[in-house]
PyMOL Python script that loads the backbone (N, CA, C, O; Angstrom):
from pymol import cmd

cmd.read_pdbstr("""\
ATOM      1  N   MET A   1      85.367  96.086 124.051  1.00  0.00           N
ATOM      2  CA  MET A   1      86.645  96.439 123.392  1.00  0.00           C
ATOM      3  C   MET A   1      86.354  96.009 121.952  1.00  0.00           C
ATOM      4  O   MET A   1      85.716  95.020 121.592  1.00  0.00           O
ATOM      5  N   THR A   2      87.068  97.137 121.039  1.00  0.00           N
ATOM      6  CA  THR A   2      86.841  97.294 119.639  1.00  0.00           C
ATOM      7  C   THR A   2      88.128  96.294 119.037  1.00  0.00           C
ATOM      8  O   THR A   2      89.275  96.316 119.484  1.00  0.00           O
ATOM      9  N   LYS A   3      87.722  95.568 118.104  1.00  0.00           N
ATOM     10  CA  LYS A   3      89.076  94.599 117.307  1.00  0.00           C
ATOM     11  C   LYS A   3      89.266  95.062 115.974  1.00  0.00           C
ATOM     12  O   LYS A   3      88.370  94.991 115.132  1.00  0.00           O
ATOM     13  N   LEU A   4      90.545  95.597 115.718  1.00  0.00           N
ATOM     14  CA  LEU A   4      90.405  96.193 114.554  1.00  0.00           C
ATOM     15  C   LEU A   4      91.040  95.364 113.685  1.00  0.00           C
ATOM     16  O   LEU A   4      92.228  95.286 113.998  1.00  0.00           O
ATOM     17  N   ILE A   5      90.734  94.625 112.606  1.00  0.00           N
ATOM     18  CA  ILE A   5      91.503  93.175 111.711  1.00  0.00           C
ATOM     19  C   ILE A   5      92.002  93.789 110.768  1.00  0.00           C
ATOM     20  O   ILE A   5      93.079  93.261 110.489  1.00  0.00           O
ATOM     21  N   LEU A   6      91.750  94.752 110.039  1.00  0.00           N
ATOM     22  CA  LEU A   6      92.396  94.774 108.651  1.00  0.00           C
ATOM     23  C   LEU A   6      93.849  95.806 109.091  1.00  0.00           C
ATOM     24  O   LEU A   6      94.844  95.492 108.437  1.00  0.00           O
ATOM     25  N   LEU A   7      94.010  96.669 109.839  1.00  0.00           N
ATOM     26  CA  LEU A   7      94.935  97.418 110.099  1.00  0.00           C
ATOM     27  C   LEU A   7      95.440  97.151 111.648  1.00  0.00           C
ATOM     28  O   LEU A   7      94.529  97.458 112.417  1.00  0.00           O
ATOM     29  N   ASP A   8      96.383  96.766 112.207  1.00  0.00           N
ATOM     30  CA  ASP A   8      97.116  96.779 113.377  1.00  0.00           C
ATOM     31  C   ASP A   8      96.966  98.008 114.376  1.00  0.00           C
ATOM     32  O   ASP A   8      98.039  98.485 114.745  1.00  0.00           O
ATOM     33  N   ILE A   9      95.911  98.545 114.831  1.00  0.00           N
ATOM     34  CA  ILE A   9      95.845  99.793 115.290  1.00  0.00           C
ATOM     35  C   ILE A   9      95.408  99.620 117.062  1.00  0.00           C
ATOM     36  O   ILE A   9      94.547  98.847 117.482  1.00  0.00           O
ATOM     37  N   PRO A  10      96.011 100.288 117.667  1.00  0.00           N
ATOM     38  CA  PRO A  10      95.836 100.030 119.117  1.00  0.00           C
ATOM     39  C   PRO A  10      94.345 100.645 119.301  1.00  0.00           C
ATOM     40  O   PRO A  10      93.920 101.254 118.320  1.00  0.00           O
ATOM     41  N   PRO A  11      93.495 100.559 120.445  1.00  0.00           N
ATOM     42  CA  PRO A  11      92.202 101.142 120.221  1.00  0.00           C
ATOM     43  C   PRO A  11      92.309 102.454 120.817  1.00  0.00           C
ATOM     44  O   PRO A  11      91.217 103.021 120.850  1.00  0.00           O
ATOM     45  N   ASP A  12      93.579 103.342 121.456  1.00  0.00           N
ATOM     46  CA  ASP A  12      93.743 104.837 121.293  1.00  0.00           C
ATOM     47  C   ASP A  12      94.890 105.013 120.336  1.00  0.00           C
ATOM     48  O   ASP A  12      96.039 105.055 120.776  1.00  0.00           O
ATOM     49  N   PRO A  13      94.665 105.107 119.183  1.00  0.00           N
ATOM     50  CA  PRO A  13      95.765 105.491 118.222  1.00  0.00           C
ATOM     51  C   PRO A  13      96.429 106.541 119.075  1.00  0.00           C
ATOM     52  O   PRO A  13      95.741 107.033 119.970  1.00  0.00           O
ATOM     53  N   ALA A  14      97.756 106.980 118.912  1.00  0.00           N
ATOM     54  CA  ALA A  14      98.300 107.963 119.481  1.00  0.00           C
ATOM     55  C   ALA A  14      98.951 108.407 118.313  1.00  0.00           C
ATOM     56  O   ALA A  14      99.738 107.655 117.738  1.00  0.00           O
ATOM     57  N   GLY A  15      98.623 109.977 117.737  1.00  0.00           N
ATOM     58  CA  GLY A  15      98.633 110.783 116.658  1.00  0.00           C
ATOM     59  C   GLY A  15      97.582 110.613 115.365  1.00  0.00           C
ATOM     60  O   GLY A  15      96.392 110.423 115.618  1.00  0.00           O
ATOM     61  N   ILE A  16      98.015 110.679 114.045  1.00  0.00           N
ATOM     62  CA  ILE A  16      97.222 110.651 113.151  1.00  0.00           C
ATOM     63  C   ILE A  16      98.143 109.728 112.055  1.00  0.00           C
ATOM     64  O   ILE A  16      97.889 109.838 110.855  1.00  0.00           O
ATOM     65  N   GLY A  17      98.823 109.151 112.345  1.00  0.00           N
ATOM     66  CA  GLY A  17      99.323 107.834 111.591  1.00  0.00           C
ATOM     67  C   GLY A  17      98.376 107.221 111.230  1.00  0.00           C
ATOM     68  O   GLY A  17      98.179 107.173 110.016  1.00  0.00           O
ATOM     69  N   ALA A  18      97.436 106.520 112.151  1.00  0.00           N
ATOM     70  CA  ALA A  18      96.328 105.589 111.757  1.00  0.00           C
ATOM     71  C   ALA A  18      95.053 106.168 110.492  1.00  0.00           C
ATOM     72  O   ALA A  18      94.471 105.613 109.560  1.00  0.00           O
ATOM     73  N   PHE A  19      95.041 107.419 111.021  1.00  0.00           N
ATOM     74  CA  PHE A  19      94.195 107.923 109.976  1.00  0.00           C
ATOM     75  C   PHE A  19      94.838 107.932 108.490  1.00  0.00           C
ATOM     76  O   PHE A  19      94.253 107.589 107.463  1.00  0.00           O
ATOM     77  N   MET A  20      96.016 108.345 108.586  1.00  0.00           N
ATOM     78  CA  MET A  20      96.822 108.527 107.001  1.00  0.00           C
ATOM     79  C   MET A  20      96.683 107.134 106.390  1.00  0.00           C
ATOM     80  O   MET A  20      96.408 106.847 105.225  1.00  0.00           O
ATOM     81  N   ALA A  21      97.005 106.098 107.724  1.00  0.00           N
ATOM     82  CA  ALA A  21      96.917 104.732 106.664  1.00  0.00           C
ATOM     83  C   ALA A  21      95.848 104.168 106.040  1.00  0.00           C
ATOM     84  O   ALA A  21      95.811 103.238 105.234  1.00  0.00           O
ATOM     85  N   VAL A  22      94.780 104.994 106.615  1.00  0.00           N
ATOM     86  CA  VAL A  22      93.449 104.267 106.108  1.00  0.00           C
ATOM     87  C   VAL A  22      93.019 105.382 104.963  1.00  0.00           C
ATOM     88  O   VAL A  22      92.156 105.054 104.149  1.00  0.00           O
ATOM     89  N   VAL A  23      93.584 106.628 104.900  1.00  0.00           N
ATOM     90  CA  VAL A  23      93.010 107.612 103.736  1.00  0.00           C
ATOM     91  C   VAL A  23      94.339 106.786 102.848  1.00  0.00           C
ATOM     92  O   VAL A  23      93.897 106.299 101.807  1.00  0.00           O
ATOM     93  N   LEU A  24      95.391 106.611 102.985  1.00  0.00           N
ATOM     94  CA  LEU A  24      96.608 106.028 101.801  1.00  0.00           C
ATOM     95  C   LEU A  24      95.742 104.871 101.041  1.00  0.00           C
ATOM     96  O   LEU A  24      95.566 104.714  99.833  1.00  0.00           O
ATOM     97  N   VAL A  25      95.176 103.982 102.348  1.00  0.00           N
ATOM     98  CA  VAL A  25      94.473 102.498 101.481  1.00  0.00           C
ATOM     99  C   VAL A  25      93.647 103.157 100.560  1.00  0.00           C
ATOM    100  O   VAL A  25      93.920 103.268  99.365  1.00  0.00           O
ATOM    101  N   VAL A  26      92.479 103.666 101.188  1.00  0.00           N
ATOM    102  CA  VAL A  26      91.119 103.996 100.275  1.00  0.00           C
ATOM    103  C   VAL A  26      91.922 104.927  98.799  1.00  0.00           C
ATOM    104  O   VAL A  26      91.534 104.609  97.675  1.00  0.00           O
ATOM    105  N   VAL A  27      92.674 105.692  98.898  1.00  0.00           N
ATOM    106  CA  VAL A  27      93.139 106.472  98.011  1.00  0.00           C
ATOM    107  C   VAL A  27      93.781 105.664  96.709  1.00  0.00           C
ATOM    108  O   VAL A  27      93.742 105.852  95.493  1.00  0.00           O
ATOM    109  N   GLY A  28      94.381 104.687  97.561  1.00  0.00           N
ATOM    110  CA  GLY A  28      94.971 103.539  96.691  1.00  0.00           C
ATOM    111  C   GLY A  28      94.160 102.752  95.951  1.00  0.00           C
ATOM    112  O   GLY A  28      94.152 102.788  94.720  1.00  0.00           O
ATOM    113  N   LEU A  29      93.392 101.955  96.688  1.00  0.00           N
ATOM    114  CA  LEU A  29      92.218 101.320  96.001  1.00  0.00           C
ATOM    115  C   LEU A  29      91.494 102.284  94.821  1.00  0.00           C
ATOM    116  O   LEU A  29      91.224 101.775  93.734  1.00  0.00           O
ATOM    117  N   LEU A  30      91.250 103.439  95.040  1.00  0.00           N
ATOM    118  CA  LEU A  30      90.611 104.077  94.209  1.00  0.00           C
ATOM    119  C   LEU A  30      91.508 104.457  92.768  1.00  0.00           C
ATOM    120  O   LEU A  30      90.954 104.381  91.672  1.00  0.00           O
ATOM    121  N   VAL A  31      92.673 104.793  92.880  1.00  0.00           N
ATOM    122  CA  VAL A  31      93.548 104.875  91.863  1.00  0.00           C
ATOM    123  C   VAL A  31      93.705 103.348  90.933  1.00  0.00           C
ATOM    124  O   VAL A  31      93.736 103.237  89.707  1.00  0.00           O
ATOM    125  N   VAL A  32      93.791 102.219  92.015  1.00  0.00           N
ATOM    126  CA  VAL A  32      93.849 100.845  90.942  1.00  0.00           C
ATOM    127  C   VAL A  32      92.158 100.592  90.526  1.00  0.00           C
ATOM    128  O   VAL A  32      91.976  99.665  89.736  1.00  0.00           O
ATOM    129  N   LEU A  33      91.328 101.096  90.844  1.00  0.00           N
ATOM    130  CA  LEU A  33      90.278 101.097  90.110  1.00  0.00           C
ATOM    131  C   LEU A  33      90.061 101.742  88.902  1.00  0.00           C
ATOM    132  O   LEU A  33      89.673 101.238  87.848  1.00  0.00           O
ATOM    133  N   ALA A  34      90.357 102.956  89.150  1.00  0.00           N
ATOM    134  CA  ALA A  34      90.539 103.834  88.004  1.00  0.00           C
ATOM    135  C   ALA A  34      91.064 103.602  86.870  1.00  0.00           C
ATOM    136  O   ALA A  34      90.529 103.668  85.763  1.00  0.00           O
ATOM    137  N   ALA A  35      92.321 103.274  87.193  1.00  0.00           N
ATOM    138  CA  ALA A  35      93.381 102.252  86.083  1.00  0.00           C
ATOM    139  C   ALA A  35      92.765 100.882  85.659  1.00  0.00           C
ATOM    140  O   ALA A  35      93.221 100.354  84.645  1.00  0.00           O
ATOM    141  N   GLY A  36      91.985 100.399  86.199  1.00  0.00           N
ATOM    142  CA  GLY A  36      91.610  99.199  85.824  1.00  0.00           C
ATOM    143  C   GLY A  36      90.026  99.463  84.992  1.00  0.00           C
ATOM    144  O   GLY A  36      89.497  98.570  84.329  1.00  0.00           O
ATOM    145  N   LEU A  37      89.486 100.686  85.154  1.00  0.00           N
ATOM    146  CA  LEU A  37      88.539 100.710  84.129  1.00  0.00           C
ATOM    147  C   LEU A  37      89.203 101.405  82.970  1.00  0.00           C
ATOM    148  O   LEU A  37      88.777 101.146  81.845  1.00  0.00           O
ATOM    149  N   VAL A  38      89.959 102.054  83.076  1.00  0.00           N
ATOM    150  CA  VAL A  38      90.722 102.946  81.501  1.00  0.00           C
ATOM    151  C   VAL A  38      91.098 101.487  80.886  1.00  0.00           C
ATOM    152  O   VAL A  38      90.619 101.278  79.771  1.00  0.00           O
ATOM    153  N   VAL A  39      91.751 100.628  81.355  1.00  0.00           N
ATOM    154  CA  VAL A  39      92.356  99.329  80.412  1.00  0.00           C
ATOM    155  C   VAL A  39      90.928  98.655  80.074  1.00  0.00           C
ATOM    156  O   VAL A  39      90.704  98.478  78.877  1.00  0.00           O
ATOM    157  N   VAL A  40      89.978  98.275  80.964  1.00  0.00           N
ATOM    158  CA  VAL A  40      89.307  97.734  79.900  1.00  0.00           C
ATOM    159  C   VAL A  40      88.524  98.676  78.990  1.00  0.00           C
ATOM    160  O   VAL A  40      88.002  98.072  78.053  1.00  0.00           O
ATOM    161  N   LEU A  41      88.269 100.154  79.008  1.00  0.00           N
ATOM    162  CA  LEU A  41      87.701 100.905  78.056  1.00  0.00           C
ATOM    163  C   LEU A  41      88.638 100.758  77.016  1.00  0.00           C
ATOM    164  O   LEU A  41      88.111 100.446  75.948  1.00  0.00           O
ATOM    165  N   TRP A  42      90.161 100.914  76.986  1.00  0.00           N
ATOM    166  CA  TRP A  42      90.880 100.923  75.808  1.00  0.00           C
ATOM    167  C   TRP A  42      90.690  99.681  75.397  1.00  0.00           C
ATOM    168  O   TRP A  42      90.263  99.734  74.244  1.00  0.00           O
ATOM    169  N   TYR A  43      90.825  98.263  75.872  1.00  0.00           N
ATOM    170  CA  TYR A  43      90.602  97.259  75.297  1.00  0.00           C
ATOM    171  C   TYR A  43      89.322  96.990  74.618  1.00  0.00           C
ATOM    172  O   TYR A  43      89.276  96.425  73.526  1.00  0.00           O
ATOM    173  N   ARG A  44      88.307  97.385  75.250  1.00  0.00           N
ATOM    174  CA  ARG A  44      87.098  97.552  74.447  1.00  0.00           C
ATOM    175  C   ARG A  44      87.266  98.411  73.013  1.00  0.00           C
ATOM    176  O   ARG A  44      86.905  97.968  71.923  1.00  0.00           O
ATOM    177  N   LYS A  45      87.704  99.341  73.163  1.00  0.00           N
ATOM    178  CA  LYS A  45      87.860 100.246  72.118  1.00  0.00           C
ATOM    179  C   LYS A  45      88.846  99.438  71.149  1.00  0.00           C
ATOM    180  O   LYS A  45      88.744  99.424  69.922  1.00  0.00           O
ATOM    181  N   ARG A  46      89.599  98.919  71.731  1.00  0.00           N
ATOM    182  CA  ARG A  46      90.861  98.296  70.643  1.00  0.00           C
ATOM    183  C   ARG A  46      89.747  97.026  69.941  1.00  0.00           C
ATOM    184  O   ARG A  46      89.631  96.961  68.718  1.00  0.00           O
ATOM    185  N   SER A  47      89.230  96.382  70.557  1.00  0.00           N
ATOM    186  CA  SER A  47      88.275  95.226  69.616  1.00  0.00           C
ATOM    187  C   SER A  47      87.421  95.496  69.050  1.00  0.00           C
ATOM    188  O   SER A  47      87.029  94.577  68.330  1.00  0.00           O
ATOM    189  N   LEU A  48      86.734  96.589  68.981  1.00  0.00           N
ATOM    190  CA  LEU A  48      85.567  97.391  68.370  1.00  0.00           C
ATOM    191  C   LEU A  48      86.328  97.512  66.859  1.00  0.00           C
ATOM    192  O   LEU A  48      85.814  97.090  65.823  1.00  0.00           O
ATOM    193  N   ARG A  49      87.254  97.975  66.913  1.00  0.00           N
ATOM    194  CA  ARG A  49      88.097  98.836  65.850  1.00  0.00           C
ATOM    195  C   ARG A  49      87.732  97.287  64.713  1.00  0.00           C
ATOM    196  O   ARG A  49      87.225  97.772  63.702  1.00  0.00           O
ATOM    197  N   ARG A  50      87.786  96.191  64.595  1.00  0.00           N
ATOM    198  CA  ARG A  50      87.639  95.366  63.464  1.00  0.00           C
ATOM    199  C   ARG A  50      86.314  95.045  63.469  1.00  0.00           C
ATOM    200  O   ARG A  50      86.272  93.907  63.003  1.00  0.00           O
ATOM    201  N   VAL A  51      85.387  95.346  63.690  1.00  0.00           N
ATOM    202  CA  VAL A  51      84.093  95.180  63.366  1.00  0.00           C
ATOM    203  C   VAL A  51      83.822  96.247  62.436  1.00  0.00           C
ATOM    204  O   VAL A  51      83.938  97.450  62.667  1.00  0.00           O
ATOM    205  N   ASP A  52      83.418  95.650  61.265  1.00  0.00           N
ATOM    206  CA  ASP A  52      83.109  96.589  60.084  1.00  0.00           C
ATOM    207  C   ASP A  52      81.552  97.163  60.050  1.00  0.00           C
ATOM    208  O   ASP A  52      80.691  96.302  59.873  1.00  0.00           O
ATOM    209  N   MET A  53      81.098  98.570  60.206  1.00  0.00           N
ATOM    210  CA  MET A  53      80.074  99.060  60.261  1.00  0.00           C
ATOM    211  C   MET A  53      79.164  99.180  58.849  1.00  0.00           C
ATOM    212  O   MET A  53      79.671  99.530  57.783  1.00  0.00           O
ATOM    213  N   ILE A  54      77.970  98.892  58.979  1.00  0.00           N
ATOM    214  CA  ILE A  54      77.495  99.084  57.390  1.00  0.00           C
ATOM    215  C   ILE A  54      77.275 100.379  57.768  1.00  0.00           C
ATOM    216  O   ILE A  54      77.048 100.611  58.955  1.00  0.00           O
ATOM    217  N   ARG A  55      77.310 101.475  56.770  1.00  0.00           N
ATOM    218  CA  ARG A  55      77.041 102.926  56.696  1.00  0.00           C
ATOM    219  C   ARG A  55      75.720 103.090  56.228  1.00  0.00           C
ATOM    220  O   ARG A  55      75.532 102.161  55.443  1.00  0.00           O
ATOM    221  N   PRO A  56      74.799 103.728  56.297  1.00  0.00           N
ATOM    222  CA  PRO A  56      73.071 103.955  55.849  1.00  0.00           C
ATOM    223  C   PRO A  56      73.413 104.648  54.501  1.00  0.00           C
ATOM    224  O   PRO A  56      72.462 104.473  53.739  1.00  0.00           O
ATOM    225  N   ASP A  57      74.558 105.478  53.821  1.00  0.00           N
ATOM    226  CA  ASP A  57      74.693 105.842  52.517  1.00  0.00           C
ATOM    227  C   ASP A  57      75.251 104.897  51.484  1.00  0.00           C
ATOM    228  O   ASP A  57      75.265 105.189  50.289  1.00  0.00           O
ATOM    229  N   ALA A  58      75.792 103.558  52.049  1.00  0.00           N
ATOM    230  CA  ALA A  58      76.256 102.644  51.557  1.00  0.00           C
ATOM    231  C   ALA A  58      75.638 101.629  51.445  1.00  0.00           C
ATOM    232  O   ALA A  58      76.061 100.646  50.837  1.00  0.00           O
ATOM    233  N   ALA A  59      74.276 101.722  52.150  1.00  0.00           N
ATOM    234  CA  ALA A  59      73.356 100.414  51.863  1.00  0.00           C
ATOM    235  C   ALA A  59      72.255 100.560  50.625  1.00  0.00           C
ATOM    236  O   ALA A  59      71.886 101.698  50.335  1.00  0.00           O
ATOM    237  N   PRO A  60      71.723  99.415  49.889  1.00  0.00           N
ATOM    238  CA  PRO A  60      71.148  99.585  48.904  1.00  0.00           C
ATOM    239  C   PRO A  60      69.905 100.013  49.121  1.00  0.00           C
ATOM    240  O   PRO A  60      69.258  99.665  50.109  1.00  0.00           O
ATOM    241  N   ALA A  61      69.494 100.757  48.271  1.00  0.00           N
ATOM    242  CA  ALA A  61      67.979 101.232  48.639  1.00  0.00           C
ATOM    243  C   ALA A  61      67.054 100.550  48.185  1.00  0.00           C
ATOM    244  O   ALA A  61      67.010 100.194  47.007  1.00  0.00           O
ATOM    245  N   GLY A  62      65.908 100.181  49.323  1.00  0.00           N
ATOM    246  CA  GLY A  62      64.455  99.588  48.588  1.00  0.00           C
ATOM    247  C   GLY A  62      64.357  97.773  48.860  1.00  0.00           C
ATOM    248  O   GLY A  62      63.324  97.120  48.715  1.00  0.00           O
ATOM    249  N   GLY A  63      65.747  97.194  49.292  1.00  0.00           N
ATOM    250  CA  GLY A  63      65.697  96.109  49.160  1.00  0.00           C
ATOM    251  C   GLY A  63      66.356  95.276  47.823  1.00  0.00           C
ATOM    252  O   GLY A  63      66.123  94.134  47.425  1.00  0.00           O
ATOM    253  N   ALA A  64      67.174  96.208  47.356  1.00  0.00           N
ATOM    254  CA  ALA A  64      67.561  95.923  45.585  1.00  0.00           C
ATOM    255  C   ALA A  64      68.556  94.515  45.951  1.00  0.00           C
ATOM    256  O   ALA A  64      68.697  93.627  45.110  1.00  0.00           O
ATOM    257  N   LEU A  65      69.239  94.448  47.374  1.00  0.00           N
ATOM    258  CA  LEU A  65      70.209  93.507  47.355  1.00  0.00           C
ATOM    259  C   LEU A  65      69.411  92.124  47.650  1.00  0.00           C
ATOM    260  O   LEU A  65      70.154  91.176  47.901  1.00  0.00           O
ATOM    261  N   HIS A  66      68.092  91.870  47.660  1.00  0.00           N
ATOM    262  CA  HIS A  66      67.576  90.500  47.678  1.00  0.00           C
ATOM    263  C   HIS A  66      66.694  90.062  46.198  1.00  0.00           C
ATOM    264  O   HIS A  66      66.296  88.912  46.015  1.00  0.00           O
ATOM    265  N   ALA A  67      66.437  91.388  45.025  1.00  0.00           N
ATOM    266  CA  ALA A  67      65.767  91.097  44.091  1.00  0.00           C
ATOM    267  C   ALA A  67      66.948  90.866  43.035  1.00  0.00           C
ATOM    268  O   ALA A  67      67.973  91.531  42.885  1.00  0.00           O
ATOM    269  N   GLN A  68      66.501  89.714  42.336  1.00  0.00           N
ATOM    270  CA  GLN A  68      67.401  89.186  41.176  1.00  0.00           C
ATOM    271  C   GLN A  68      66.656  89.259  39.738  1.00  0.00           C
ATOM    272  O   GLN A  68      65.538  88.754  39.630  1.00  0.00           O
ATOM    273  N   PRO A  69      67.113  89.723  38.931  1.00  0.00           N
ATOM    274  CA  PRO A  69      66.514  90.195  37.798  1.00  0.00           C
ATOM    275  C   PRO A  69      65.870  88.932  36.885  1.00  0.00           C
ATOM    276  O   PRO A  69      64.910  89.035  36.121  1.00  0.00           O
ATOM    277  N   ASN A  70      66.681  87.662  37.175  1.00  0.00           N
ATOM    278  CA  ASN A  70      66.233  86.373  36.360  1.00  0.00           C
ATOM    279  C   ASN A  70      65.369  85.348  37.092  1.00  0.00           C
ATOM    280  O   ASN A  70      65.324  84.164  36.756  1.00  0.00           O
ATOM    281  N   SER A  71      64.662  85.888  38.150  1.00  0.00           N
ATOM    282  CA  SER A  71      63.783  85.238  39.188  1.00  0.00           C
ATOM    283  C   SER A  71      62.614  85.031  38.733  1.00  0.00           C
ATOM    284  O   SER A  71      61.893  85.975  38.409  1.00  0.00           O
ATOM    285  N   PRO A  72      62.142  83.459  38.609  1.00  0.00           N
ATOM    286  CA  PRO A  72      60.724  83.348  38.221  1.00  0.00           C
ATOM    287  C   PRO A  72      59.588  83.697  39.145  1.00  0.00           C
ATOM    288  O   PRO A  72      58.376  83.538  38.997  1.00  0.00           O
ATOM    289  N   ASN A  73      60.215  84.162  40.035  1.00  0.00           N
ATOM    290  CA  ASN A  73      58.791  84.451  41.118  1.00  0.00           C
ATOM    291  C   ASN A  73      58.804  86.026  41.206  1.00  0.00           C
ATOM    292  O   ASN A  73      58.184  86.507  42.155  1.00  0.00           O
ATOM    293  N   GLN A  74      59.393  86.831  40.389  1.00  0.00           N
ATOM    294  CA  GLN A  74      59.121  87.997  40.309  1.00  0.00           C
ATOM    295  C   GLN A  74      57.717  88.454  39.601  1.00  0.00           C
ATOM    296  O   GLN A  74      57.499  87.955  38.497  1.00  0.00           O
ATOM    297  N   PRO A  75      56.847  89.264  40.078  1.00  0.00           N
ATOM    298  CA  PRO A  75      55.796  89.932  39.166  1.00  0.00           C
ATOM    299  C   PRO A  75      56.018  90.165  38.330  1.00  0.00           C
ATOM    300  O   PRO A  75      55.186  90.698  37.596  1.00  0.00           O
TER     301      PRO A  75
END
""", "prot")
cmd.dss("prot")
cmd.show_as("cartoon", "prot")
cmd.util.cbc("prot")
cmd.orient("prot")
């Protein structure tokens, strides 16, 4: 004898009601997962807005940032 634990369905279901219940549960879980993915991606995008990126055109050329004109260690 088959025991169905998640849904209280008799061994010989009469009609399409049990099938529709399973389909609706699966569709509902997919909708919840999709909504969760949208929220996670939105929050990640929102949190990355605060990060300042260094653009290649704004970076100093050839390590000029580290060179100091009055340094005694320069050749």
